[in-house]
C-alpha positions as CSV (number, residue, x, y, z in Angstrom):
1,M,74.9,25.0,-33.2
2,D,73.1,23.9,-30.0
3,L,69.5,23.0,-29.6
4,N,68.7,26.2,-27.5
5,S,69.9,28.5,-30.2
6,M,67.8,26.7,-32.8
7,L,64.6,26.8,-30.6
8,K,65.0,30.4,-29.6
9,P,63.7,31.9,-32.9
10,I,60.9,29.4,-33.1
11,M,59.7,30.2,-29.5
12,K,59.8,33.9,-30.3
13,W,57.6,33.3,-33.4
14,V,55.2,31.1,-31.4
15,K,54.8,33.7,-28.6
16,N,53.3,36.1,-31.1
17,K,49.5,35.4,-30.9
18,K,48.8,36.5,-34.5
19,N,51.2,33.8,-35.8
20,V,49.7,31.1,-33.6
21,Y,46.1,32.0,-34.5
22,G,47.0,32.1,-38.2
23,T,48.7,28.7,-38.0
24,L,45.8,27.2,-36.1
25,G,43.3,28.6,-38.6
26,M,45.3,27.3,-41.5
27,I,45.5,23.8,-39.9
28,G,41.7,23.9,-39.2
29,I,41.0,24.8,-42.9
30,I,43.2,22.0,-44.1
31,V,41.5,19.5,-41.8
32,I,38.0,20.6,-42.9
33,L,39.0,20.4,-46.6
34,A,40.5,16.9,-46.1
35,M,37.3,15.7,-44.5
36,D,35.2,17.3,-47.2
37,F,37.3,15.7,-50.0
38,Q,37.1,12.3,-48.3
39,Y,33.3,12.6,-47.9
40,W,32.8,13.3,-51.6
41,A,35.4,10.7,-52.6
42,D,33.4,8.1,-50.7
43,H,30.0,9.2,-52.0
44,I,30.4,10.0,-55.7
45,A,31.3,7.9,-58.7
46,V,31.8,9.2,-62.2
47,A,29.7,7.9,-65.1
48,E,29.9,8.8,-68.8
49,I,26.7,10.4,-70.1
50,G,26.2,11.9,-73.5
51,G,29.9,12.4,-74.3
52,G,30.6,14.4,-71.1
53,E,31.5,13.6,-67.6
54,T,28.7,13.8,-65.0
55,T,28.7,12.6,-61.4
56,V,26.2,10.2,-60.0
57,P,25.8,8.9,-56.4
58,A,27.7,5.7,-55.9
59,P,25.7,2.7,-54.4
60,E,26.7,1.3,-51.1
61,E,28.3,-2.0,-51.6
62,G,25.9,-5.0,-51.7
63,E,22.7,-3.0,-51.3
64,Y,21.7,-1.8,-54.8
65,E,23.1,-0.8,-58.1
66,V,22.5,2.5,-59.9
67,V,21.0,1.8,-63.4
68,P,20.6,4.6,-66.1
69,K,17.4,4.8,-68.1
70,Q,17.0,7.2,-71.0
71,V,13.6,8.9,-70.6
72,L,13.7,11.5,-73.3
73,S,15.4,11.8,-76.7
74,D,14.0,14.4,-79.0
75,S,15.0,17.4,-81.1
76,G,13.6,20.9,-81.7
77,S,14.1,24.1,-83.5
78,A,13.3,27.8,-83.4
79,T,13.4,30.6,-86.1
80,F,15.2,33.0,-83.7
81,G,15.8,33.6,-80.1
82,R,14.4,36.5,-78.2
83,P,16.3,37.3,-75.0
84,N,14.3,37.4,-71.7
85,T,11.0,36.5,-73.3
86,Q,10.8,32.7,-73.6
87,S,8.4,33.3,-76.4
88,D,9.9,30.6,-78.6
89,A,10.6,28.2,-75.7
90,V,9.8,24.5,-76.4
91,Q,8.6,22.2,-73.6
92,Y,9.4,18.5,-73.4
93,T,7.9,16.2,-70.8
94,F,9.5,13.1,-69.3
95,T,8.6,10.7,-66.5
96,I,10.6,10.1,-63.3
97,D,9.5,7.1,-61.3
98,E,10.1,6.0,-57.7
99,N,13.7,5.2,-56.6
100,A,15.3,7.8,-58.9
101,T,18.7,8.9,-57.5
102,F,19.8,11.4,-60.1
103,A,18.7,12.9,-63.5
104,V,20.8,14.5,-66.2
105,I,19.2,16.6,-69.0
106,N,21.4,17.6,-71.9
107,V,20.7,20.0,-74.8
108,T,23.1,19.9,-77.7
109,H,23.1,22.7,-80.3
110,T,23.1,21.1,-83.8
111,S,22.8,24.1,-86.2
112,G,22.0,27.8,-86.4
113,V,23.2,31.2,-87.6
114,G,24.9,33.8,-85.4
115,R,26.0,33.4,-81.9
116,A,23.7,30.6,-80.5
117,D,22.7,30.7,-76.9
118,I,20.2,28.1,-75.7
119,D,19.0,27.9,-72.1
120,L,17.5,25.0,-70.2
121,Y,15.0,25.0,-67.3
122,I,13.7,21.9,-65.5
123,L,10.2,22.0,-63.8
124,D,9.0,19.4,-61.3
125,P,5.5,17.9,-61.5
126,K,4.0,20.9,-59.7
127,G,5.5,23.3,-62.2
128,K,8.3,24.6,-59.8
129,Q,11.7,25.2,-61.4
130,I,14.2,22.8,-59.7
131,A,17.2,23.0,-62.0
132,S,18.5,25.1,-64.8
133,S,21.5,25.7,-67.1
134,A,21.6,29.2,-68.6
135,S,25.2,29.8,-69.6
136,P,26.0,32.0,-72.6
137,E,26.7,28.8,-74.6
138,A,24.6,26.8,-77.0
139,D,25.0,23.4,-75.2
140,E,23.4,23.1,-71.8
141,S,23.3,20.4,-69.1
142,A,21.1,20.4,-66.0
143,T,21.1,17.9,-63.2
144,I,18.6,17.0,-60.5
145,D,20.0,15.4,-57.4
146,E,18.4,12.7,-55.2
147,K,17.3,15.3,-52.5
148,K,15.4,17.3,-55.1
149,L,13.9,14.2,-56.7
150,K,12.6,13.0,-53.3
151,K,11.2,16.4,-52.5
152,S,9.4,16.7,-55.9
153,G,8.4,13.0,-56.0
154,P,7.7,10.8,-59.0
155,G,5.7,12.2,-62.0
156,Q,5.8,14.2,-65.2
157,Y,8.8,16.6,-65.3
158,T,9.2,19.3,-67.9
159,A,12.3,20.5,-69.7
160,V,12.0,24.0,-71.1
161,V,14.4,24.8,-73.9
162,D,14.7,28.5,-74.5
163,P,16.4,29.7,-77.7
164,Y,17.9,32.8,-76.1
165,T,19.8,34.2,-79.1
166,G,20.6,33.1,-82.6
167,F,18.7,32.4,-85.8
168,N,17.4,29.1,-87.2
169,L,18.5,27.2,-84.2
170,A,18.2,23.4,-83.9
171,W,19.1,21.2,-81.0
172,N,18.8,17.7,-79.6
173,I,17.6,17.0,-76.0
174,E,18.2,13.9,-73.9
175,A,17.2,13.1,-70.4
176,T,18.7,10.1,-68.4
177,V,17.4,9.1,-65.0
178,F,19.4,6.9,-62.7
179,Y,17.4,4.5,-60.5
180,K,18.3,2.4,-57.5
181,V,17.8,-1.2,-58.3
182,S,18.2,-3.9,-55.6
183,C,21.0,-6.3,-56.4
184,E,18.4,-9.2,-56.6
185,E,16.8,-7.3,-59.6
186,C,20.1,-6.7,-61.3
187,V,21.2,-8.9,-64.2
188,C,24.7,-9.9,-63.4
189,L,27.1,-11.0,-66.1
190,V,29.4,-13.5,-64.5
């Protein structure tokens, strides 16, 4: 088989504009996805928080370290949930200071009767909702990224736990805030 006979079907396929546009589009998508994956691979590290995996921003080498600080650990209960009313909602406040990069708020269902569904809403110091987790499950986890933390600023944040459905519900709530600490302030174990 000669080179000309091998190239002839390929050239015929390339001359069809639809094939070329489709191929170029697919290559473009692959390049964009590769760049996006590389960006996130460079900017995100994984930390273990409350038994589950949660992502936190990775520090740039030599500048600072990200240090977790638990700012809330409490429990709560409600006799029964009432969908769409928040009448039995329980509020918890916690403080987020300067240099916070990320916050994770977890609610863990500990007991109850029936199909438990607990929802979680996070309010900034001005009372504006900035995060939520309202899945049809009993355990919820909400995160606040650095951009939202900078916009909202330091102060008293509120976690609202809404027992959406179920009877005699009980839960634990924890909030962990990650702070940038300059390497001079870090205690290094050598």
